C-alpha positions in Angstrom: 16.4 129.8 -59.7 13.2 128.3 -58.4 9.9 129.2 -60.1 7.9 131.9 -58.2 5.1 130.4 -56.2 1.6 131.3 -57.4 -1.4 131.7 -55.0 -5.0 131.6 -56.2 -7.9 133.6 -54.7 -5.7 135.3 -52.1 -7.9 137.6 -50.0 -6.7 141.2 -50.0 -6.8 143.8 -47.3 -6.3 147.3 -48.9 -4.8 149.7 -46.3 -3.5 153.2 -46.2 -0.1 151.9 -45.2 2.7 149.7 -46.7 3.6 146.4 -45.0 7.2 145.3 -45.4 8.5 141.8 -45.0 9.4 141.2 -41.4 7.2 144.1 -40.3 4.6 144.0 -37.5 1.0 145.0 -38.3 -1.9 145.6 -35.9 -5.4 145.6 -37.2 -8.8 146.4 -35.8 -11.3 144.5 -37.9 -15.0 145.2 -37.9 -16.2 145.2 -41.5 -18.3 142.2 -42.4 -16.2 141.5 -45.5 -13.1 141.0 -43.4 -14.4 139.4 -40.2 -15.1 136.1 -41.9 -12.0 136.3 -44.0 -9.6 136.7 -41.0 -11.3 133.8 -39.1 -10.9 131.5 -42.1 -7.3 132.5 -42.6 -6.5 131.8 -38.9 -8.2 128.4 -38.9 -6.4 127.4 -42.1 -3.1 128.9 -41.1 -3.2 130.8 -44.3 -2.0 134.4 -45.1 -3.9 137.3 -46.6 -2.4 140.0 -48.7 -1.9 143.6 -47.6 -1.9 146.1 -50.5 -1.5 149.9 -50.2 -4.3 152.1 -51.4 -3.8 154.4 -54.3 -7.3 155.9 -53.9 -10.4 155.3 -51.9 -10.6 154.5 -48.1 -9.9 151.6 -45.8 -13.5 151.5 -44.6 -16.3 151.4 -47.2 -18.7 154.3 -47.0 -21.7 155.2 -49.0 -20.7 157.4 -52.0 -17.0 156.9 -51.4 -14.8 156.3 -54.5 -13.9 152.8 -55.5 -10.8 151.4 -53.8 -7.8 151.3 -56.1 -4.5 149.7 -54.9 -1.0 148.9 -56.0 -0.2 145.7 -57.8 2.5 144.7 -55.3 1.8 143.9 -51.7 3.0 141.7 -48.8 1.6 138.5 -47.3 0.5 138.9 -43.7 0.4 135.9 -41.3 -1.8 136.1 -38.3 0.2 135.7 -35.1 -2.6 136.6 -32.6 -6.3 137.0 -32.9 -8.6 138.4 -30.2 -12.4 139.0 -30.3 -13.2 141.3 -27.4 -16.8 141.6 -28.5 -19.2 140.5 -31.3 -18.3 142.1 -34.6 -14.8 143.2 -33.5 -11.5 141.4 -34.0 -8.0 142.6 -33.0 -5.2 141.1 -35.1 -1.4 141.0 -34.7 0.2 140.1 -37.9 3.7 139.6 -39.4 4.7 140.6 -43.0 6.4 137.7 -44.9 6.9 137.6 -48.6 6.1 140.2 -51.3 3.8 139.4 -54.2 2.6 140.7 -57.5 -1.1 140.7 -58.5 -1.8 138.8 -61.7 -5.6 139.1 -61.7 -8.0 140.6 -59.2 -11.8 140.6 -58.6 -14.2 141.9 -56.0 -16.7 139.5 -54.5 -20.4 140.6 -54.0 -19.9 141.4 -50.3 -16.9 143.6 -51.1 -13.9 141.4 -50.4 -11.1 141.7 -53.0 -9.4 138.4 -54.0 -6.5 138.0 -56.4 -4.3 135.5 -58.2 -0.8 136.4 -57.2 2.8 135.5 -57.8 5.2 135.6 -54.9 8.4 137.6 -55.4 11.8 136.2 -54.5 12.7 137.2 -50.9 15.6 139.6 -50.3 19.0 137.8 -50.5 21.3 138.5 -47.6 23.5 141.4 -48.4 26.0 142.7 -45.9 25.7 146.4 -45.0 28.7 148.1 -46.6 31.0 150.3 -44.5 29.6 153.6 -45.8 26.1 152.6 -44.6 27.0 151.2 -41.2 26.1 154.5 -39.6 22.6 154.0 -41.0 22.3 150.6 -39.2 23.7 152.0 -36.0 21.2 154.9 -36.0 18.4 152.4 -36.5 19.4 150.5 -33.4 19.5 153.7 -31.4 16.1 154.9 -32.6 14.4 151.5 -31.9 15.9 151.5 -28.4 14.7 155.0 -27.7 11.2 154.2 -29.0 11.0 151.1 -26.9 12.0 153.1 -23.8 9.2 155.6 -24.4 6.6 153.0 -25.3 6.9 149.4 -23.9 4.2 148.4 -26.4 6.2 149.6 -29.4 5.6 146.9 -32.1 9.2 146.6 -33.4 11.2 144.2 -31.3 14.9 144.7 -30.6 17.1 143.5 -33.5 18.3 139.9 -33.4 22.0 139.1 -33.9 22.9 139.7 -37.5 19.9 141.7 -38.5 21.6 145.0 -38.2 24.2 143.7 -40.7 21.7 142.9 -43.4 20.7 145.5 -45.9 17.2 144.4 -46.5 16.2 144.2 -42.9 17.7 147.6 -42.0 16.1 149.2 -45.0 12.7 147.7 -44.3 12.7 148.8 -40.7 13.7 152.4 -41.6 11.0 152.5 -44.2 8.5 151.6 -41.5 9.7 154.4 -39.3 10.4 157.3 -41.7 7.7 159.9 -42.0 7.6 159.8 -45.8 4.6 159.5 -48.1 3.1 156.0 -48.7 3.9 156.3 -52.4 7.6 156.5 -51.6 7.4 153.6 -49.2 5.6 151.6 -51.9 8.4 152.3 -54.4 11.0 151.3 -51.9 9.2 148.1 -50.9 8.9 147.2 -54.6 12.7 147.3 -55.2 14.2 143.9 -55.6 17.7 145.1 -54.7 18.1 145.4 -50.9 21.3 147.3 -51.2 19.7 149.9 -53.5 16.8 150.2 -51.1 19.1 150.9 -48.2 21.2 153.4 -50.2 18.0 155.3 -51.0 16.9 155.2 -47.3 20.4 156.5 -46.4 19.8 159.4 -48.8 16.5 160.3 -47.0 18.2 160.0 -43.6 21.0 162.4 -44.7 18.5 164.9 -46.0 16.6 164.8 -42.8 19.7 164.7 -40.6 18.4 161.7 -38.7 21.6 159.6 -39.2 24.1 162.4 -39.3 
């Protein structure tokens, strides 16, 4: 097995949501601590890290509690950057690899940076017969959402993606109305089949894939 890749001083973007590998992320950036960061990332073709908040808020406010966030997050690569006006940037990003924080620090202007170790990507695992209904239901839901909203961020599945446990599980995790803490726990699982089995349990309880 190859050694995990380490990244030093990775800029972090704590959010109230969980980014999954392969997931789309739209951001409206206006805080000073992030404006310069995203421009530098785009110019260098470098990612930043998205981490889910455990407490605190996405936007710093006077008297607000300190941001606390999980030790595992996902790298975000900028696919599109638009600056419609001074002090405002719109980003379209793609989640890539997961990472674990080894050490973190906060710079004087508020930006968090961390030394991180990338996690191994999900290995391809075929969706077993007892979970094929879960994959089929995902395709139906995505098609319905795209009909209702042409700007729906999730593209139609590519050939083979609906047969892969990790991809199906991650897309369901993005869509399901479950607490961020549960999404974080599912994202942190290294076994894509187990992740999909747990998603299947949630779908059965809610009746979505029945």
